[in-house]
Backbone bond lengths (Angstrom), bond angles and torsions (degrees), N, CA, C in turn:
res aa  C-N    CA-C-N  psi(-1)  N-CA   C-N-CA  omega(-1)  CA-C   N-CA-C  phi
1 X - - - 1.463 - - 1.523 111.02 -
2 X 1.331 116.82 -38.78 1.463 120.66 179.62 1.520 110.49 -63.29
3 X 1.344 116.56 -38.53 1.464 120.07 179.56 1.515 110.56 -62.91
4 X 1.350 116.40 -43.29 1.459 120.66 178.68 1.521 110.87 -63.34
5 X 1.342 115.73 -40.85 1.475 120.68 -179.33 1.528 110.53 -62.27
6 X 1.339 117.92 -47.74 1.456 121.38 -178.76 1.539 111.46 -67.22
7 X 1.345 116.11 -35.60 1.459 119.96 177.05 1.517 110.67 -62.83
8 X 1.344 115.99 -43.78 1.465 120.99 178.40 1.528 111.06 -61.29
9 X 1.340 116.32 -44.77 1.461 119.85 -179.35 1.530 111.24 -64.31
10 X 1.319 116.84 -38.04 1.466 120.62 179.23 1.531 110.81 -64.81
11 X 1.360 115.35 -45.51 1.464 119.20 179.51 1.518 111.45 -64.33
12 X 1.341 116.72 -39.62 1.455 121.02 178.56 1.529 110.92 -62.48
13 X 1.351 115.99 -43.18 1.455 120.36 179.17 1.523 111.46 -63.67
14 X 1.340 114.77 -40.00 1.460 119.33 178.83 1.520 111.31 -63.34
15 X 1.367 116.55 -42.26 1.466 120.77 179.76 1.517 111.01 -64.53
16 X 1.331 117.13 -42.10 1.465 120.44 -179.84 1.525 110.60 -65.80
17 X 1.352 115.74 -38.55 1.453 120.24 179.37 1.518 110.89 -64.29
18 X 1.346 116.88 -43.37 1.461 120.69 179.10 1.514 110.78 -64.16
19 X 1.349 116.53 -41.11 1.458 120.71 178.83 1.507 111.13 -60.58
20 X 1.343 116.42 -41.00 1.467 120.88 -179.71 1.518 110.80 -64.69
21 X 1.363 116.24 -41.10 1.462 120.24 179.80 1.523 110.63 -64.12
22 X 1.358 116.73 -41.90 1.455 120.20 179.92 1.513 110.98 -62.93
23 X 1.358 116.20 -43.17 1.459 120.18 179.57 1.523 111.06 -61.19
24 X 1.336 115.94 -40.70 1.458 119.86 179.65 1.520 110.66 -63.53
25 X 1.349 116.98 -42.11 1.449 120.97 179.41 1.519 110.82 -61.96
26 X 1.321 117.10 -46.33 1.460 121.21 178.64 1.516 110.43 -61.49
27 X 1.334 116.40 -43.07 1.462 120.87 179.86 1.523 110.88 -62.13
28 X 1.327 117.33 -41.24 1.460 120.79 179.52 1.517 111.12 -63.16
29 X 1.355 116.25 -41.61 1.459 120.26 179.72 1.521 110.38 -62.81
30 X 1.335 116.71 -45.70 1.458 120.79 179.76 1.516 111.09 -62.18
31 X 1.345 116.51 -44.40 1.464 120.84 -179.09 1.519 111.36 -62.37
32 X 1.316 116.96 -39.44 1.458 120.38 179.33 1.529 110.99 -56.92
33 X 1.322 117.41 -35.73 1.462 121.43 -172.39 1.522 113.36 -107.55
34 X 1.319 117.94 14.82 1.467 120.61 178.74 1.526 110.69 -54.94
35 X 1.335 116.82 127.52 1.455 121.87 177.28 1.515 114.77 78.28
36 X 1.336 117.71 5.89 1.457 121.75 -178.10 1.526 111.33 -117.20
37 X 1.318 115.89 149.97 1.457 122.46 176.19 1.527 108.69 -131.25
38 X 1.336 115.92 142.39 1.459 119.63 -175.34 1.527 111.00 -69.90
39 X 1.331 115.71 132.98 1.464 122.40 175.38 1.523 109.39 -88.51
40 X 1.335 116.46 -54.33 1.458 121.38 -179.76 1.524 108.51 -173.93
41 X 1.337 115.27 178.48 1.456 121.95 176.30 1.527 109.86 -118.44
42 X 1.341 115.29 147.51 1.462 122.72 173.59 1.522 106.11 -124.10
43 X 1.318 118.27 124.66 1.465 120.66 -171.81 1.521 112.17 -123.88
44 X 1.332 114.89 152.32 1.462 122.91 165.24 1.527 107.43 -130.54
45 X 1.323 118.72 -164.88 1.467 120.68 -176.11 1.522 112.75 -69.26
46 X 1.337 117.68 -22.67 1.462 121.39 -171.72 1.521 113.86 -107.35
47 X 1.335 117.21 -35.14 1.454 121.04 -171.76 1.530 112.36 -134.09
48 X 1.323 114.22 161.04 1.461 122.65 166.94 1.522 107.25 -116.94
49 X 1.324 117.15 123.27 1.465 122.13 178.08 1.519 107.86 -98.82
50 X 1.315 116.75 119.90 1.463 122.32 -179.57 1.531 109.19 -98.19
51 X 1.321 116.42 125.78 1.460 122.12 177.36 1.526 109.69 -101.23
52 X 1.339 116.39 137.53 1.466 122.21 -179.21 1.528 110.37 -132.37
53 X 1.320 115.85 150.76 1.459 122.31 169.04 1.531 107.45 -143.75
54 X 1.312 116.57 173.66 1.472 119.21 -179.22 1.525 111.11 -66.24
55 X 1.335 117.59 -30.63 1.467 121.63 -176.61 1.525 113.11 -99.78
56 X 1.329 117.44 -14.90 1.455 120.16 -174.13 1.519 112.55 82.55
57 X 1.349 116.92 12.05 1.457 122.14 179.62 1.525 109.67 -139.10
58 X 1.320 115.51 167.50 1.459 123.29 168.33 1.528 107.27 -115.87
59 X 1.342 116.80 159.35 1.457 119.56 175.49 1.522 110.09 -156.28
60 X 1.317 115.62 167.64 1.457 121.63 175.35 1.526 109.23 -57.08
61 X 1.333 116.77 129.01 1.450 121.68 -177.10 1.515 111.48 116.83
62 X 1.337 115.64 -157.50 1.462 122.08 -178.29 1.528 110.66 -78.49
63 X 1.337 116.36 133.63 1.457 122.20 178.38 1.524 110.07 -133.14
64 X 1.333 117.26 114.57 1.448 120.97 169.61 1.521 108.50 -78.44
65 X 1.333 117.39 125.93 1.466 121.60 -173.52 1.521 109.90 -129.23
66 X 1.332 115.88 132.87 1.461 121.79 172.45 1.526 108.53 -112.69
67 X 1.323 116.62 154.36 1.462 119.11 178.89 1.518 111.62 -146.58
68 X 1.323 114.41 154.87 1.469 122.83 172.91 1.527 108.47 -131.70
69 X 1.329 116.16 153.19 1.461 121.72 179.82 1.528 108.47 -119.46
70 X 1.341 115.88 117.43 1.466 120.38 -178.83 1.530 110.06 -106.58
71 X 1.335 115.67 129.42 1.454 122.22 177.48 1.527 109.21 -75.70
72 X 1.323 116.82 124.27 1.466 120.45 -177.04 1.531 112.91 -66.33
73 X 1.325 116.66 -31.07 1.468 120.33 -177.02 1.519 111.91 -76.99
74 X 1.323 116.98 -47.82 1.477 121.22 -176.17 1.516 112.82 -92.03
75 X 1.346 116.88 -16.25 1.466 122.15 -175.35 1.532 112.14 64.29
76 X 1.339 116.69 18.43 1.463 122.41 178.36 1.526 110.29 -101.34
77 X 1.331 115.64 153.41 1.464 120.90 177.59 1.527 110.05 -89.69
78 X 1.323 115.73 136.41 1.454 121.64 -177.40 1.531 110.10 -73.76
79 X 1.337 115.71 135.43 1.461 120.99 -175.69 1.529 113.47 -106.92
80 X 1.324 117.34 -11.94 1.465 119.94 -175.25 1.522 110.24 -137.07
81 X 1.315 115.25 71.26 1.462 121.10 179.01 1.521 109.94 -113.65
82 X 1.314 115.82 146.99 1.462 122.51 170.41 1.520 106.96 -106.90
83 X 1.346 116.83 121.75 1.468 120.72 -166.57 1.524 111.13 -126.91
84 X 1.321 116.13 139.07 1.467 122.92 167.36 1.524 107.68 -131.24
85 X 1.343 116.10 163.52 1.466 118.82 177.87 1.514 110.60 -143.82
86 X 1.332 115.08 156.57 1.459 121.76 -179.78 1.528 109.27 -138.76
87 X 1.333 117.47 102.77 1.461 119.82 172.31 1.525 109.86 -81.01
88 X 1.324 117.67 138.57 1.466 121.82 -178.32 1.525 109.77 -134.75
89 X 1.345 116.40 127.33 1.450 122.37 171.81 1.524 109.20 -89.98
90 X 1.328 116.00 123.74 1.453 122.12 179.32 1.523 108.23 -98.12
91 X 1.337 116.00 108.29 1.451 122.40 179.38 1.526 109.88 -105.52
92 X 1.310 116.55 173.46 1.459 120.49 -175.66 1.522 112.16 -61.51
93 X 1.346 116.15 -40.30 1.460 119.93 -173.59 1.525 114.25 -114.39
94 X 1.341 117.61 -4.20 1.462 119.06 -177.50 1.520 110.14 -163.28
95 X 1.336 114.89 173.90 1.456 122.66 174.08 1.526 108.31 -129.25
96 X 1.318 116.15 148.07 1.465 119.26 175.32 1.523 109.06 -151.20
97 X 1.322 115.67 162.70 1.459 121.52 177.46 1.524 109.42 -102.09
98 X 1.322 117.46 -150.65 1.460 122.47 -176.13 1.529 108.60 -163.00
99 X 1.329 117.76 170.45 1.472 119.06 176.45 1.530 111.37 -62.15
100 X 1.335 114.33 141.75 1.465 119.73 179.65 1.517 108.51 -156.04
101 X 1.319 115.62 156.85 1.463 121.05 178.47 1.523 110.17 -97.08
102 X 1.313 115.21 171.80 1.455 120.13 165.23 1.529 108.52 -72.48
103 X 1.318 116.33 164.05 1.467 121.93 178.50 1.521 108.84 -108.14
104 X 1.314 116.34 129.18 1.467 120.75 -177.08 1.522 109.73 -132.83
105 X 1.317 115.37 153.07 1.461 121.69 174.79 1.523 108.78 -66.11
106 X 1.318 116.42 135.75 1.460 120.58 178.80 1.520 109.01 -76.45
107 X 1.318 116.63 131.37 1.467 120.64 179.49 1.517 110.13 -57.49
108 X 1.314 115.93 137.32 1.471 124.96 178.66 1.527 113.08 73.75
109 X 1.325 118.57 1.98 1.465 121.25 176.31 1.523 109.26 -106.61
110 X 1.319 116.52 145.44 1.461 120.46 -177.56 1.525 112.81 -91.46
111 X 1.334 116.87 -33.30 1.463 119.16 -171.20 1.522 113.41 -126.14
112 X 1.323 118.42 0.46 1.457 121.78 -171.42 1.523 111.29 -104.94
113 X 1.340 115.55 132.56 1.456 123.51 178.33 1.528 109.05 -117.77
114 X 1.325 116.36 155.19 1.451 118.83 -170.36 1.526 112.07 -140.25
115 X 1.339 116.01 150.24 1.460 122.56 175.30 1.516 109.26 -171.77
116 X 1.345 116.04 -168.31 1.466 118.72 175.72 1.519 110.22 -145.36
117 X 1.328 114.26 156.97 1.460 122.99 175.36 1.522 107.95 -133.47
118 X 1.332 117.16 136.86 1.458 122.52 175.66 1.526 108.12 -108.82
119 X 1.328 116.50 101.46 1.461 120.46 176.18 1.532 107.68 -82.24
120 X 1.326 117.50 107.37 1.456 120.33 -173.94 1.524 113.46 -79.82
121 X 1.332 116.91 -10.13 1.463 119.89 174.37 1.515 109.38 -141.74
122 X 1.320 114.92 156.54 1.462 120.81 -178.58 1.528 110.30 -92.04
123 X 1.309 115.47 160.69 1.456 121.01 173.27 1.534 109.61 -69.95
124 X 1.316 116.45 165.89 1.460 121.19 170.71 1.525 108.48 -145.75
125 X 1.321 116.82 -165.25 1.466 119.51 -173.68 1.523 113.24 -64.72
126 X 1.332 117.44 -26.22 1.465 119.96 -175.74 1.520 113.96 -120.41
127 X 1.333 118.28 -10.82 1.459 122.22 -177.69 1.523 109.42 -119.70
128 X 1.332 116.86 140.54 1.465 119.99 -171.47 1.523 111.06 -148.69
129 X 1.335 114.47 160.31 1.467 122.58 174.97 1.523 109.71 -101.96
130 X 1.326 116.43 141.96 1.466 119.59 162.48 1.520 108.85 -126.07
131 X 1.317 115.38 163.82 1.461 121.71 -177.23 1.519 109.26 -128.31
132 X 1.325 115.79 119.19 1.463 121.51 175.17 1.516 108.85 -99.82
133 X 1.320 116.46 127.48 1.464 122.81 177.68 1.521 108.28 -112.77
134 X 1.324 116.17 119.33 1.465 122.68 176.52 1.522 108.21 -110.14
135 X 1.317 117.10 135.57 1.461 119.68 -176.37 1.529 110.53 -152.59
136 X 1.322 113.47 156.67 1.463 120.99 179.94 1.518 109.37 -126.65
137 X 1.329 116.38 132.08 1.460 122.50 177.11 1.524 107.49 -131.57
138 X 1.316 116.97 121.89 1.470 122.07 -179.37 1.528 111.26 51.99
139 X 1.330 115.79 45.38 1.461 123.72 176.38 1.526 114.07 68.12
140 X 1.327 117.35 12.89 1.462 121.15 175.63 1.523 108.16 -108.11
141 X 1.335 116.92 129.50 1.459 122.03 -176.73 1.526 110.88 -94.17
142 X 1.334 115.72 140.49 1.457 122.81 178.94 1.530 108.84 -134.88
143 X 1.332 115.44 161.66 1.462 120.43 173.10 1.519 109.68 -148.26
144 X 1.328 115.73 151.65 1.459 121.42 176.86 1.523 107.98 -151.99
145 X 1.336 116.08 143.01 1.467 121.11 -176.79 1.521 109.65 -139.02
146 X 1.339 115.70 143.02 1.460 120.69 175.49 1.523 109.72 -154.37
147 X 1.308 116.67 154.57 1.462 122.38 173.12 1.524 108.36 -70.32
148 X 1.337 116.41 138.08 1.468 121.41 176.97 1.525 109.24 -119.22
149 X 1.315 115.26 146.73 1.462 122.44 -176.43 1.525 109.83 -87.36
150 X 1.347 117.84 117.50 1.467 122.84 -177.79 1.536 108.84 -129.32
151 X 1.331 118.06 81.72 1.460 119.99 177.75 1.525 111.89 -75.25
152 X 1.324 116.26 166.48 1.461 121.42 177.95 1.517 109.92 -66.66
153 X 1.334 116.98 144.11 1.460 121.18 175.43 1.527 109.34 -76.22
154 X 1.334 115.64 154.50 1.463 120.26 -178.37 1.521 111.86 -64.46
155 X 1.315 116.87 -36.88 1.458 123.53 176.71 1.527 108.73 -124.93
156 X 1.316 116.46 159.23 1.468 120.58 -176.49 1.521 110.62 -74.89
157 X 1.335 115.79 105.25 1.459 121.94 -179.58 1.528 112.19 -109.32
158 X 1.333 116.07 4.38 1.461 121.06 174.91 1.522 108.19 -148.94
159 X 1.317 116.90 144.52 1.457 121.21 176.27 1.518 109.10 -139.44
160 X 1.319 116.53 141.37 1.467 121.34 176.79 1.526 108.12 -125.90
161 X 1.322 116.52 143.93 1.457 120.93 -172.48 1.527 109.29 -163.70
162 X 1.336 114.90 164.77 1.459 121.45 175.42 1.519 109.27 -103.48
163 X 1.334 116.53 127.55 1.450 121.36 179.86 1.522 111.54 -82.32
164 X 1.325 114.93 173.37 1.468 120.10 178.75 1.526 111.92 -65.50
165 X 1.330 117.62 -12.76 1.469 122.26 176.07 1.528 112.17 -90.67
166 X 1.364 115.77 8.49 1.474 123.06 179.00 1.526 113.39 66.09
167 X 1.319 116.79 21.41 1.465 122.03 175.05 1.522 108.40 -101.14
168 X 1.307 116.31 139.79 1.466 122.00 177.24 1.524 108.95 -87.74
169 X 1.341 117.39 125.58 1.458 122.88 -177.71 1.527 111.36 -117.22
170 X 1.328 115.03 156.22 1.465 122.63 173.65 1.527 107.83 -130.09
171 X 1.345 116.31 126.99 1.466 121.32 172.99 1.519 107.87 -117.92
172 X 1.327 116.87 128.75 1.463 122.11 -179.08 1.518 110.56 -126.53
173 X 1.324 116.25 136.74 1.458 121.10 174.68 1.530 110.00 -82.51
174 X 1.331 115.96 129.33 1.459 121.87 177.87 1.525 110.64 -106.30
175 X 1.312 116.53 -49.05 1.461 123.16 175.10 1.525 108.81 -131.74
176 X 1.343 118.07 149.12 1.466 126.71 7.72 1.540 111.93 -86.08
177 X 1.322 115.89 144.44 1.460 121.10 172.14 1.522 110.64 -91.72
178 X 1.329 116.54 -25.70 1.465 121.40 175.52 1.526 107.95 -127.71
179 X 1.344 117.46 78.92 1.469 120.97 -176.18 1.523 112.26 -64.73
180 X 1.341 115.02 154.08 1.450 121.89 -179.67 1.525 109.50 -130.89
181 X 1.333 115.40 160.58 1.465 119.97 171.50 1.526 105.91 -73.57
182 X 1.319 114.64 92.71 1.460 122.02 -173.26 1.519 107.24 -179.89
183 X 1.325 115.20 -178.97 1.465 119.95 169.54 1.522 106.92 -89.07
184 X 1.318 116.03 107.90 1.458 122.79 -173.68 1.525 111.19 -91.54
185 X 1.333 116.33 144.10 1.457 119.98 166.47 1.524 107.91 -68.25
186 X 1.326 116.80 132.24 1.463 120.72 -178.19 1.520 109.05 -124.39
187 X 1.334 115.31 136.42 1.466 122.15 -179.16 1.519 109.27 -131.42
188 X 1.327 116.65 128.39 1.453 123.29 175.37 1.523 108.99 -120.68
189 X 1.326 115.57 157.15 1.453 122.11 166.10 1.519 108.43 -107.17
190 X 1.324 117.33 140.70 1.467 122.80 178.73 1.522 109.17 -126.92
191 X 1.348 116.20 126.28 1.466 121.91 -174.23 1.528 109.28 -138.66
192 X 1.324 116.66 161.23 1.456 121.26 174.12 1.526 109.36 -128.20
193 X 1.317 115.52 152.75 1.455 120.67 178.13 1.516 108.61 -87.04
194 X 1.327 115.67 102.87 1.466 121.89 178.29 1.525 110.41 -79.09
195 X 1.344 114.63 -35.59 1.457 122.86 174.23 1.527 106.23 -156.82
196 X 1.317 117.30 179.76 1.465 120.07 -179.21 1.532 112.05 -62.33
197 X 1.328 116.94 -20.95 1.455 120.07 -176.63 1.524 113.40 -116.80
198 X 1.332 117.84 3.21 1.467 120.72 -176.34 1.529 110.49 -130.76
199 X 1.347 115.81 123.41 1.462 122.67 -178.19 1.533 109.18 -133.07
200 X 1.334 117.71 75.62 1.464 119.45 -176.61 1.529 112.33 -74.17
201 X 1.335 115.21 162.41 1.460 122.72 174.24 1.521 109.37 -65.42
202 X 1.339 115.98 142.89 1.468 122.01 174.76 1.523 108.31 -94.52
203 X 1.316 117.61 131.30 1.461 122.72 -176.86 1.527 112.23 -101.69
204 X 1.345 114.16 143.74 1.476 123.48 166.33 1.524 115.03 64.81
205 X 1.343 116.72 28.02 1.452 120.16 172.68 1.535 108.76 -95.47
206 X 1.316 116.84 -175.74 1.461 122.72 174.82 1.530 109.02 -135.76
207 X 1.326 116.48 141.66 1.465 121.76 175.20 1.524 107.91 -117.07
208 X 1.331 115.71 111.71 1.462 120.66 178.57 1.528 108.70 -87.12
209 X 1.339 116.20 139.77 1.462 120.54 -178.24 1.528 110.39 -123.90
210 X 1.329 114.75 145.23 1.461 122.28 175.86 1.527 107.80 -143.24
211 X 1.354 117.49 86.86 1.462 120.39 -178.85 1.530 111.35 -71.47
212 X 1.329 116.49 136.29 1.461 122.61 -178.70 1.525 110.13 -137.10
213 X 1.344 115.52 153.96 1.462 122.24 174.56 1.534 108.29 -111.11
214 X 1.335 118.09 95.85 1.468 120.74 -176.55 1.525 113.91 -57.41
215 X 1.330 117.52 -33.26 1.467 120.47 -177.29 1.525 112.92 -79.71
216 X 1.324 116.71 -6.17 1.470 121.47 -177.74 1.526 110.35 -121.67
217 X 1.335 116.40 47.82 1.456 120.40 179.18 1.515 114.18 72.61
218 X 1.330 115.43 15.14 1.469 121.94 -179.98 1.530 112.81 60.38
219 X 1.348 115.31 33.30 1.465 117.70 -179.59 1.516 111.02 -71.02
220 X 1.324 115.71 154.13 1.454 122.08 179.87 1.514 111.58 -101.88
221 X 1.317 116.15 -151.51 1.464 121.15 -179.39 1.526 108.83 -151.97
222 X 1.330 117.16 155.16 1.473 120.35 -179.14 1.530 112.19 -89.45
223 X 1.317 115.23 166.32 1.476 123.22 167.77 1.527 114.25 68.05
224 X 1.317 117.58 23.98 1.467 119.21 172.28 1.526 109.91 -74.57
225 X 1.309 116.45 147.31 1.471 121.90 177.96 1.523 107.90 -123.91
226 X 1.337 116.57 122.40 1.462 121.10 -179.90 1.522 110.74 -60.57
227 X 1.333 116.02 155.47 1.458 121.05 -173.22 1.526 111.27 -90.89
228 X 1.319 114.81 132.31 1.459 122.48 173.71 1.521 108.58 -127.49
229 X 1.322 115.73 163.24 1.456 120.10 -172.34 1.523 112.21 -76.58
230 X 1.331 115.62 138.13 1.459 122.78 177.45 1.528 110.10 -100.83
231 X 1.322 115.71 177.38 1.468 120.62 -178.05 1.524 112.44 -61.95
232 X 1.339 117.23 -27.99 1.464 120.54 -179.83 1.530 112.84 -84.29
233 X 1.346 116.77 8.56 1.468 124.43 176.54 1.524 113.75 80.19
234 X 1.325 118.63 -6.03 1.449 121.33 176.22 1.524 109.52 -87.20
235 X 1.328 116.29 164.87 1.467 121.96 -177.79 1.524 108.95 -106.40
236 X 1.349 115.82 130.04 1.461 120.82 -173.74 1.523 111.29 -130.31
237 X 1.349 114.94 146.78 1.457 121.69 177.72 1.516 109.33 -162.65
238 X 1.328 116.49 -156.03 1.460 122.53 -179.89 1.523 109.19 -127.70
239 X 1.335 115.54 137.08 1.462 122.37 -178.71 1.522 108.64 -123.37
240 X 1.336 116.38 115.38 1.460 121.81 -177.77 1.527 109.82 -92.92
241 X 1.328 115.87 121.63 1.468 122.62 177.42 1.523 107.72 -120.63
242 X 1.318 116.70 114.43 1.468 121.06 -170.61 1.517 113.52 -93.48
243 X 1.343 117.84 -9.45 1.460 121.10 177.66 1.519 109.08 -162.03
244 X 1.323 116.39 163.26 1.460 120.11 177.01 1.525 110.04 -75.61
245 X 1.327 115.91 160.02 1.454 121.19 179.49 1.514 111.24 131.71
246 X 1.324 114.87 -163.17 1.462 121.14 -177.93 1.524 110.42 -90.38
247 X 1.336 116.10 128.18 1.462 122.77 177.69 1.524 109.49 -121.85
248 X 1.336 115.78 133.56 1.453 121.84 169.81 1.531 107.34 -102.09
249 X 1.316 116.22 120.11 1.463 121.02 -179.16 1.523 107.83 -95.31
250 X 1.327 115.77 95.82 1.461 121.53 -179.43 1.525 109.90 -71.47
251 X 1.329 116.05 139.25 1.460 121.55 -173.26 1.518 111.82 -123.08
252 X 1.323 114.80 151.85 1.454 123.14 164.39 1.529 107.21 -133.98
253 X 1.333 116.14 133.55 1.461 120.85 177.83 1.518 108.89 -103.20
254 X 1.347 115.52 123.71 1.464 122.11 179.34 1.518 109.34 -115.25
255 X 1.329 115.97 140.46 1.462 119.06 178.16 1.528 110.81 -82.59
256 X 1.329 116.39 -170.49 1.470 119.84 -173.60 1.521 114.16 -74.49
257 X 1.343 118.09 -3.56 1.472 120.29 172.65 1.535 109.75 -118.04
258 X 1.330 115.48 24.62 1.473 124.20 173.96 1.527 114.31 63.81
259 X 1.322 117.41 26.23 1.458 120.92 170.51 1.525 109.02 -83.68
260 X 1.343 117.20 134.15 1.461 121.09 177.82 1.529 108.59 -77.75
261 X 1.341 115.65 118.81 1.464 121.07 -179.72 1.520 112.12 -91.52
262 X 1.339 116.16 -26.32 1.465 120.66 179.47 1.519 108.34 -166.47
263 X 1.327 115.59 145.50 1.458 121.05 176.90 1.516 111.69 106.32
264 X 1.329 115.36 154.18 1.453 121.71 -174.90 1.533 111.11 -124.16
265 X 1.322 115.17 151.50 1.464 121.50 172.94 1.524 108.95 -74.07
266 X 1.338 117.10 136.74 1.464 121.39 -179.42 1.526 109.42 -79.22
267 X 1.329 115.04 128.95 1.464 122.29 178.39 1.525 108.21 -134.60
268 X 1.322 117.93 -175.02 1.456 121.19 177.41 1.525 111.42 -63.87
269 X 1.315 116.71 -31.21 1.465 120.07 -179.20 1.530 113.33 -97.52
270 X 1.328 117.43 -25.44 1.471 121.94 175.07 1.517 107.60 -105.45
271 X 1.328 116.17 97.15 1.463 120.78 -170.93 1.522 113.63 -90.51
272 X 1.328 117.55 -8.64 1.468 120.54 179.00 1.514 109.60 -153.68
273 X 1.312 116.21 148.33 1.455 121.63 175.49 1.521 110.00 -82.65
274 X 1.308 115.74 156.43 1.467 120.45 177.11 1.523 112.44 -72.52
275 X 1.329 117.65 -14.17 1.469 121.22 172.60 1.525 108.29 -124.86
276 X 1.313 116.47 134.14 1.467 120.16 -175.76 1.534 109.79 -161.04
277 X 1.312 115.69 163.15 1.460 123.63 170.50 1.524 107.22 -125.23
278 X 1.340 116.67 169.91 1.462 120.23 -173.79 1.523 112.31 -132.21
279 X 1.331 115.05 148.51 1.460 122.42 171.66 1.518 108.78 -138.21
280 X 1.316 116.27 146.35 1.472 120.76 170.50 1.517 108.36 -146.70
281 X 1.322 115.32 129.14 1.459 119.00 -178.61 1.516 110.11 -151.17
């Protein structure tokens, strides 16, 4: 009887231990993807690359993107990959890329990598974006490519233009994503077109902002702070929104010696700048 009793206790302990391990695994998977929704998968013969964003979609403008790489044979997620990516817009007469970040492992995550892409134009019936992901695992190189869906954003959250210095620039709004009637922290990305496939960050410029409500007599707001570059290479300032509704954020781009490269000061006769972004809430 004692042998049966000890055998039962051993089996019970083993079952409880296995249950605990399974719960931990499930919890880890959920934690890895907290606040993220799957956009799509990109596959090759060896791996499936899962793309995630906060909304589960991509759109014209700034997109924070996370990804995981799952091994098709083991069904395990890779923990030590070196990853780069190349978004390409396929147009009728040419191809070009767009601003993008490097991809880095997210702190405290085992399988999740993170970066961003700024799609400066939307797809249409004949022109489309694809995304090539190149990565190395244990000194073996892989690649995978797929078409990605990039519809137009509801409001203008990115603008591209040529400055008086004949350089092509891209400005994208990153924050606020959920604006409030308050003085909001505002973050933009600023990039230049070095070539059709290279859009590096622009350093040490200034972005002046003048938010206006065209439907309300084009009134502005107090306590705005123009954007300057931070240590993370993004541009940060303060955006004052005094009421809900549609706001046009008029912009001026200044170089490192305070020359205006594009954009106009708002006056009684100049009611909007030639470069602007939009918010509505």
